[in-house]
N, C-alpha and C positions, 0 to 999 in steps of 0.2 A: 452901397456895400462898403464895409469897413476896410481898413488898411490890412496889409499882409500880416503885420504884427498882431492886430486884433483877431484876425481869423485863426492864426496859430494859437493864440491864447485860448480862444473858444474851443478849439479841438483838444487842447490839453485838459481843459476843464471837463469836457464831455468824457474823455478817457478816464479821468480820475473818478467821475461819477459812476461810470460803468464798472470800474475796478472795485469801487466801494460797495456798489449795490449788487453786483452779480459775481464779483470775483474773477471777471474775464480780463485777460490780457489781450491787447490789440497788436502787440509786437511779436506774437508767435511763441513766446516763452511760457513755461508752466507757472501756475499760481504759487506765489512765495510760500504761503502757509502750507500748501501741499508738499512743496519741495522740502520744507523743514521737517514735515512729518516723515517723509521718506528717509531723510538723512538721520533722523532720530532712530528710525527702525534699523538702519544699517549699523549705526554705532552701538546698538544693543546686542548685536551678534558677537560671537566669539571672533577673535582677531583673524584666525585662519579662514573662517567661513566668510568673512567680509571681503576676502580676496575674490570671491565669486562675483562681486559687484564693482569691479574695477572701472566699469563704464559710468558709474554713478558719480560723475564730477561735472562741474559747470552749472550754469544757471538754468539751462533748459532741460528739466527732468523728463520732458516728453521724448527726448532722444536717448534716454537711458535704457539699457537692455532690460526687457521684461516689462517696461512701462508703456502703456498706450493711453493717449489723450483724445478727448473729443476734438474733431476737426474744426469746430466752430468756437467752442468756449475755452479750449485748452485745459479743461479740467481733467485730472487723472481719472479714467473710468475703468482701467484694467491693469492688474498686476499678475503676470504669469511668471512665477519664480519656482516652478516645479523642478525637482531634481537638481537643485542648485547647491546641494551639499552644505546647507547651513548647519551650524552647531550652536550649542549653548542653551541656556535656560532664560527665557525672556517673558516679558509681559507685552502682549500684542495689542496696542492701542492705535487704531487707525481711524478714529472718529473724525479727525480733521480732513480726511480725504472724503469730503462730504458728498461727492458725486461718484464714488467708487461703486462699480456694479459687479466686477468680476475679480475674484482673488483665488489664485491657485498656488498653494505651498506644498502640494503633494510630492512624495518621494524624498522629503527631507527627514530621514528616519532618525537623525541625531539631534533634531531640534525639539526642545521641550518648551511648552507654553503654560504658564500658570494662571493667566487671566486673559480675557478677551474683551475687545471693544471694537465694534464695526459701525460704519455709517448705515443709516436706515435705508440707503439707496441700494444695498447689496441685492443682486439677483442670483449670483453663482458663487458658491463657496466650496473649495476643495482643499482639505487639509489631510488627505489620506496619508497615513504613516507618521504624521507629526505626533509627538508624545503629549497627550492631554490628561494624563492620569492625575496630575496635581491641580487641574482646572475644574474645581468642584462646581462652579457656577456656569458651566459651559452652556447649559440649556437656557438659562436666563438671558445670556448674551445673544444666543441665536433667536430667541423668541421676540427680540426687539427688531426683527428684520421682516416687516410685513410684505415686502416685495420679493422675498427670496423664492426662487424657483427650484434650485438644485442645491442639495446639501450632501457633501461627501466627507464622512468622518470615519472611514474604515481603517482598521488596524492602528487606532490611536490610543490603545490601552485604557480606554474609558471603562470605569467600573461603577459609576453612579448614573443611573438612567435619568435622574432628574424629575422634577415635578413643577408644573406651573398651573395656577388657578384658572388662567384664561389663555388660550392658544391664539397667538397673533399670526401664526404661519399659515394664513388662509390661502396664500398663493402657491404654497410648496407643492411641487409635482414629483420630484425625485429625491429619495432619501437612501443613502448608503451608510449603514452602521455596522457592517460585517467585520468580523475579526476583532471584536472587543471582548471584555470580560465583565459583563454586567451582573451575572449570577443573580438574576431577579426575574420577576414576571415581566412580560412585555409592557412597557409603560402606557398608561391609559391615554396620555395626551396624543399619542400617535393616531388613535382612532377618531380624533376630532378633525384631522386634516383631510377633509373630504375631496380635495382636488388631487390627492396623491395618485400618481399613475405607476410609479416604480418604487418598490419598497424592498430593500435587502437588509435583513437582520441575521444573516447566516453566521455561523461560527462565533457566536457571541455569548454563549453560556446562559441563554434565557431558559427559564424553567417554568413549571406550572402549566395550567391549561391555556388554550387559546380562547380569548374572549369572544363571546357572541357578537360583540361590537365590531368585529372584523367586517361584518356586513355593511357597516356605514361607509366603507371605502369603495363605493361603487364606481369610482373612476379607475380603479387599479387594472392595469394590464399585465403587470409583473409582480409576483410576490415570492420572496425567497426567505423561508424560515428554517432552512436545513442546518444540520450539524449543531443542534442545540439539545436541550433536555426537556422539550415540551412533551406533555403527556395528556392522557384522557382522550375523549372523542373529538373528532373534528366537528365544530359547530355547524349545524344545518344552515345557518345564515350565510355560509360561504357560497351557497348556490344563488345568492343575490348579486354576486359580482359579475354582472353581465358583460363586462369588457375584459375579463381576465383571460389572457391567452397563455400565460406560463406560470405554473404553480410548483414550487419546490418545498416539499415537507419531508424530504428524505433524512434518514439518520437522526431520528428523534425517539421518543418513547410513546408515540401516539398508539392508541388501542381502540378496540371496538370495531363496529362495522362501518363501511363507507357508503352504505346505501342512503344514509341521511343526506349528506351534501351532494352525492352524485347519482343516487338512484331514483330521484324524482324526475319523471319524464317531462314535467313542465318547467323545470329549473332552467334559467337562462344561461347558466355557466356552461351547459353542454353545447351551447351554440357558439361559444367563443374559445373554449379551451383547445390549445394546440399542443402544449407540452405539459405532461403530468408526471411528477416524480414523487412516489410514495414509498420507495424502497427503504430497507433497514429500519423498520418500526415493528410494532406488535399488533397490527391490524388482524382481524379475524373475520369469520363469516364468509358468506358466498359473494362472488363478484356480481355487481348489478346487472340484471338482465337487459337493461336499456343501454348497455355500454356501446352498442352499435349506433346509437343516436348522436354520439360525439363525433360528428362528421368531419371536423377539422383536425382531429388528433393526428399528430405526427410521431410523438414519443409517448409511450405508455410503459412506465417502469414501476412495477409493484413487487420486485423481488425481496427476499428475506423478510417475509411476514408469515402469518399463519392462516392465510386464506384457504378455504377448503371447498369441496364440491366441484362441479364441472365448470369448464369454461363456457360461457354463454355463446350459442351459435351466432348471435347477432354481431359478434366481433368481426365476422367475415365481411361485414358491410363497410368497414373503415378503409376506404379506398386511398386515403392520404397517409395511412400509417406507415412509418419507416422503421421504427424500433418497437418490438413487442418483447418485454422482459417480465415474465411471471416466475422466474426461477426461485428455488428454495422456499417453496410454500408446501401446502398439503393438498394440492389440487388433485382431483381424481376424475375418472370418466374417460370417454373417448374423444379423440380429436379426429375429425373427418374433413373431407374436402370442403364442406360447408363452412367450417371455421376459418378457412383460408380463401374463400371464394373470390372476393374482390380486392384482396390485399396486393394489388399490382404494384404499389410503391414500396412494399416491404423490403428492407435491406438486412435487418437482423431479427432472427427468430430464436428467442432464448427462453427455454422452458425446463431447463435442467433442475433436478432435485424435486420432482413431483412424481406422482404415481399415475401419470397419464398414459393412455393406450392409444397408439396411432392406428387408426383403421382407414387406411388409404388404399385405393384401388391401384394395382400394379401399373395400370396404363395411364394414371392421372398425370396431367401436365400442369404444373403450377403456373399462376399468372405472374410470378415475381422472379427476380434474380437476386439471390441472397449472397452477402459477403460473410456473414457470421451465422452459424448454425450451432446451437448448444442444446442438445436433447439428452444429455446424460441422465441416467436413472429413469427415463421414460421407456415404455415398452414399444420398441420399433420392430422387433423381429417377429417370427424367426428369420425372415428373409432380409437381405441387405436392401435398404430403401431404393427402389428403382427411380423414384422421381429426382434423385440427386443427379441422375444422368443429364438432366436439362440445365443444371446450374454451372455456369461457365466462369463465375467470378468468386468462388468460395475462397475466403482467406483463412477462416477458422471453422473447423468441423470437429465438434466435440460430441461423441456418441458413446461414451464409456458406460458400461453396465446397462446396456440397452436391449438385452435378451436377443442378440443376433447370433444365430448359430449357422451361418452361411459362410461361403467363401467370398472374398472380395472380387467382384466381377472385373473382367478385363477392361471394360469401358472406364473404370475409375481412374486409370492412368490419364485419360483425356481431360479430366477435370482437376487434376492434381497440381498443375504447374503454378497456380496462384495460391496454393494452400501454404500458409505460414505456420499454422498450428493444427495438428491432427492428433486426436485422442480417441482411439477405439479400444481402450483397455477394458478388461473385465467383461469380455463377451465370450462366445464360444466360436470365434472365427477360426476357420481351418484352412488347409491348403498351404501353399508357399507364401512367403512374404510378398506384399504387393509391389508392383513396379510403380515408382513415383518419378514424375518428370522433375527436372531441375527447376528450382524455384525461380519464377519469372519476376525479377526485380531489377531496378536500376540502382538500388542502394549498394554501396561497397561493403557496408557492415550490416548484417541482419542476424536474427536468431530464430531459425526455423526449428520447431520441435515436433518430433514424431514419437507418439506414445502408443505402443502396441502390446503392452505387458498383459499377462494373465489371460492368454487365449490358447489356441491349440495349433498355432503355426508350426509347420514342420519343414524338413529339408535343411539346406545349408545356407551359409552366408556368401557363398562363392560369387553369386551374380547380383547381390544386393548392394547397389550403389546408393549413396545418400549424401546430400549436401546439408543435412540437419546439423544444428549445433547441439541439440539434445535428442538423444536416441535411446529409447527404453524398449527393449524386446525381451525383457526378463520374464521368467515363469511361462515358458512355452515348451515346445517339443523339438527345438532345433538340435541338429546333429552336425557332425563333421568338425573341421578345424576352423579356427579364426583365420581369415585370409592373411597370407604373408604380406600382401600389399595393401593392407587395410588403410594405411595412411593416404594412399592414392584414391581408394574407393570412398573414404569418408574424411575428407581433409579439414572439415569445418568443426569437428567435434569439440564440445566443451564437456559434455556429459555422455558417458557410454555405459549402459547397463545391459549385460548379457547374462545376468545371474540366473540360476535355477533353470538351466537347460541341460542338454546332454552333450555339450561341446567337448571335444577331446584334442589331443595334440599339445603342442607347446604354446606358450604365450609369445606371439611374434614380436621381434625387436622393432618392427616398423611402427608399433604403437608409440614408441618414443619419439617419432618424427611428427606427431600431431601436437605441435607446440601450444595450441590453444586449450588442450585438455585440462579440465579442472577436477573431474571426478571419474574414476575408473572402478567399475563394479563387475567383477567376473566371478563372484562367489557361487558355490553350489553347482559346479560342473565336474568334468572329468579331466581337467587339465593336468598335465604332468611335466616333468623335466624341471630345470632350474628357473628361478626368477631372473628375467633379463637384467643385464648390468648396464643398461643404457639410459638410466633415469635422469641423467644430468641435463638432458635437453628440455625436460618438462618443468619449467620454473613456476608454473601456475597450479600445480596439483595440490588439492586440499584433502582429497580422500583417495586412498588405495585400499580396495577390499578384494583380496584374493583368497578368502577363506573357503574352507570345505572343498578342496580339490585334492590332487595327489602330487603337489609340488614337492621337490626335493632339493637338497643342497643347502647353501648358506644364504643368509640375507646379504645381498650385494651392498658394497660400500656406497654406491651411487644413490641409494634410497635417501641417504642423509643430505643429498643436495637439494631436496624439496623443502626449501626454507619456510614455506607457508603451509606445510602439511598439518592437518588437524586430526585426521583419523587414519590409523594404520591397522588393518585387520589381516593377519596371516594365520589365524587359528585353524585347527583341523586340517593340517597338511602333514608332510613327512620331512619338515625342515630340521636341520641339525646345526651343531656348532654353538658358539657363544654369541651372546647379544653384542653386536659390534659397537665399539666405543664411538664410532662416527654418528650414531643415532643421537648423541647428546646435542647435536646441532639443531635438532627439531624443536625449537623453543616454543612453538605455538601448538605442539601436539597435545590433544585432549584425550584421545583414546589410543591405547596401545594394547592390542590383544594378540598374544603369541601362544595361547593355550592349545593343548593337545597336539604337540609336536615332539621333537626329540632334542630340544635344546638342553645344554648342560652347563656346568660351571656355576659361578656365583651370580646372585642378583646384583647387578652393578650398582655401586654406591652413587654414581653420578646421576642416576635417574632422579633422585631426590633433589639434587642441586641444579641440574640443567633443564629438566623437563617440568618446570614449575607450574605449567598450565594443565597438567594431567588431571582428568576427572575419572578415568577408567584405566586401571592397570590390572591386566589378567595374564598370568603366566602359568595357569593350572595345567596339571597333567604333562609335565616335562620331566627333566632329570636334574633339576637345580638342587644344589647342596649348599652347606654353609649356613651362617646366621643371617637374619634379616638385617640389612644395613640400616643404621639409625637415621641416615639421611632421608629415608622415605618419609619420616615424620615432618619434613619440610613441605610436603605436598598439601598445602592448605585447601586446595580445590578438590582434592580426591573424594570421590563418593562411592566408588566401587573398587575394592582391593581383593584380588583372588590369587592366592599363592597355593591353592589346594593341590594335593596329590603330587608332591615332589619328595625330595629327600633332605629337607632342610632341618636344621638343628638349632639349639640355643633356646633362649627365652623370648617371650613376646615383649617387645619394647613398651615400657610404660608411657613413652611419648606418643603412642598411638592416640592418646587422648587429645592430641593437638590437631587432629583432622578437623579444621574449622568448618568446612562445608557440611560435614556430618553433624557436628555439634550444633551448628546454627540452623540446620535444616534448610540450607540454601537450595533452590531449585531453578535458578536462572540458567539460561543456555537453551538454544533452539533445538539442538540435537538433530537438525536436518540441514543439509549442506548444499542442496541445489534447487529446492523449490523456489528460492528467490529469483531464479531465472525464468520462472513460469508465470503467466498471468494468473490472477486470482481464481478464475474458473477452472484451471487445470491442475493446481498443485495439491488440492486437498487429499487426493488418493495417490499422489505421485511424489517424486523426490526421493533422495537418498535418506533413509531413516537409519539412525544409529541403532545397533543391535548388540546385545550382550547375552550370553548364556550364563545363568546362575542357578546353582542348586539351592532350593528352598525346601526344607523339611524332607530331604532325600529325593526330591523330584526336580529334574532339570527343566527349567523354564527359559524361554527366550523372550527377553524384554525388548520392545521396539518403541511404540508410541508412549508407553507408560514409563520408559526408562528414566525420564527426568525426575520421577518421584521415588526412585529406588536408591537406598543407602545400604550397602552390604560389605561385610568383611568375612572372607572364607579362608581360614588357615588349616582346614582339615586335611587328614591324610599325610602328615609330616611326622617329624620326631621332636617336636617342641617340648620343652620341659619347664618345670617351675610352676608358679602360681599364675592364675588369671589376673592380670593387672586391674586393680579397682578403677584405674583411670579410664578404662573402656566405658565405664558407666557414665562418663561425662558426655558421651556421644548420644545425645538425646534423640537425634533423628535416625539412629541406626535401627533398621528394620529386620536385618538378617545377620546373625552372628553365628558362624559355624566353626567350632574348635574341636570337633570330634576327631577320633582316630589319631590322637597324639599321646604324649606321655606326661600330661599335666597333672599336678597334684595340688594339695591345699584346699582352701575353702572357695566356694563359688560366691563372688561378690553379690550382695543383695541390695545395697544402697544404689538407687538409680536417681541421678540428678535430672529432674524434670524442669 
């Protein structure tokens, strides 16, 4: 055996050989060339983002934050730098990290990369949110990674899908490319990766048809092509995907029948599919009769298509089904107990917007407990559905326009405590308003909505307590007074509509104590007395509609304290006095309707200067006098101006040609102010809709849903003199111009600027 010096020399030689041949350090520190690659990466970042890598100092990069090394070789094998807030525009060249297997840069939304280079050892690559729009050769770089298993490039602003003549990504199992902007067909190279198990191409502007080569991907268990512009038929080769458990094709432009991919009783996809999303397309035809053979289905969502015909009875065999959504189609025929026979796992039954007829025995006991029931526009009546008595967990019950002409049974109170959303509008329900238990919830903030409009409920509100945020009992037969303690009975209100009933008495001042109130709609009743002067407490009000009552007195000054008020309707009452100058504080006001009252004095000049958001100004049929203030011409957003049937004098201002919205035919504006509080399935026939009465060709018309398309000026029934200004002809969007019953003279302008 040699001396100690000889042994030491031999060990140093062996270490040098190992470092040279394998790149391995025996002293526990990382490889120099890899450390240099990491330092170079850090230095390429913007100065402020490199602060996130303060731990990247010293020789041992294996101790740096986000860096992981192999326990034996000390090679860098993993970089997890997700959500590190990197910034800058860099070239990412990590080829010297020859053993790197895992790279995660996700969440660095301000990092832009213009070129890529990775070691061939990569197995996991996640760059979600990193900007790659300048990296035109991204696919070529990825294609050089034969060991890659997972690729995450979602939300990278990619626009070039890329092309490769030979696909090397034979090991790839997971691909996320969602949230990009390819604006092309789905690239053909994807259909060559036969090991793919998970493919997400959603929200990426793909268009064109889906290739029949989708059938090549027979390892797929998850496929998401939703929220694109794909069109045409679904290829029948889809039924070859024997491992597919989740399929998302919703919100595209697919059409045709689905019997090809799903109607073949021998297709293997029916044995594997668990989640099927086809909603928001243009599919048509009948539903496959063999739908009951998809034994593993849990979610079946086919809404917003054009399916027609009956629902196959075999659907009642889907014992694992949890959500059934066929809403907004053209389905017809009967729904019986057989359709629901074995649906013991069903949680949501959604069939609204069809012409289905429920033929259910009054004594039938369903096998399920539903949390969501949406059957609007189906024929459920004439009796109130008795099977609902067994449902103890209903959260949403939507049965509007369901041909029910019964009273609400007493037992309904027992199932009401969990109901967050109730819509029984547009039926013929009679009797008194139902008793509803307080909402059973642990949440401090919630929005319960109760919609009972357009029925035949009668009686008073005296005993009707509600913890609803949205309460619509309009268009019924209610009588009596609004309770003086309504703020105690209904303390959570954001929207209250009692319009079109026969309520009388005064408007209670306690309404002003409901500080959460957004919208108050009491129109078309028999309310009398003055408007309360307590509005200062209601800082959230956006709509006040007290029209078509018998209110008297003046407009209270406190109305002007509603700084967010958008719509003020006081027409068709007995109000008098002058328009208070305090209203000039309503800078967001879009609709001001004071027509058919007894207001007098002059049209205030400050309307034009202070109420710059006005779209509708109607003061018809009052006692206004004097000339039209020229400041009205400042109202660039004005679309409807009605000064008819007053005692006004002077000439028509030539500056009326400055009404930009009419001249430019602008029609933006929602004109509905509370449907945003409702879920999609409830707001289509509900919500506060703007309304204006306009005389067109001598006939009074009420505009509601079509109001956004109306442009009108009515100056009739006054004492205006002089010529018709030719500048009015610049208003190319004007549909109704009424200048009759004045003292105008001269020529009628014939030049119309189109």
